[in-house]
Phi, psi and omega in degrees: 000135179298143182275168176266134185254117173294127176255169175276013185255136184227153183229137175266130179293118170258348184206141170231134188208159169220153171265098174303313175213098188296340181287343178265325182191148176278344187303125174265153185261128182284150189226149172276330184201165180202158174257117178269126182245169176300348175258011181098222183256133188291142183087350185278129180290344181270358184289185172109153181290326176237174179201159172283150185283150180240187185302339178295339188227033174293346179276342175260326189214150174300152181297135181107340183299133181287111190233158176297137178277099178261010180240040183286337180221139172256118188242133182236162182263126168310317181291322178287335175284333174294316178300323183289316183288325182297307182303325187272344178082036178236156179300321181196158189250122186281114177309330180297332190296331200246002176071034185297138170269315183218140169241128183242149183241136170112000176253118179293145174061041200298317187301337178249024171300147180299144178293153188076003171295164171248153172233103189247130186259173185298336182276348179103351174305133185225137172253137176252134177285121169283288178193183177299136171269115194293141180294138180216178181276347189304329186276358186296326188275333176289314172311313181302329178298324190249331180227081179303134177097353190259348182299322185289345180272344186299311183306311178297314188280342176274344178325122182073003189224012197275352187083206192227160166262151179210169184226161190266125180256326175225134179286154175157166185288147167225160181220140178298135182104341175300148176255125171259126181266138181269128175242126178240155181299142182272009180275154178291167172293143176304137170227108185305332189265007179283000000 
């Protein structure tokens, strides 16, 4: 069985946030630090060990089926957020507008790191990458609150740059400024022709 390979790539946490009530707004509230638990970050509306299935997995389950929550945190790249802002024609993209749980700086092509990669902090707290977080229209009304008229540009500008969803594999504290080390699966890329 292939091992997880520790890389020499590190990312610095530049933002930690929680969405207290996603039914009222996707806007995240900024924190200086957080405790990662097996249910995610305390107070986060996307948290929990399980969740009702959504539109992303309707090919596997009827909507609302209780499944393991592998979408506890939404993790984005500072560099990709800057690219999104540039594409939208705004000065900067506030991570709160997109409901970010974490923003990391320093990992190239972040949205496309392999699923099952780990991001491990100095406390040992470890996140497992589920998959790319698809671009969607949900941030548009939040963006329009602070940058009127720009929300509709988000979905297209964020395509392929929306970050990843993750779940907590090992509990522990995280703080803005912590460096997370990237560990990647040691297997070759999947090839349906093999």
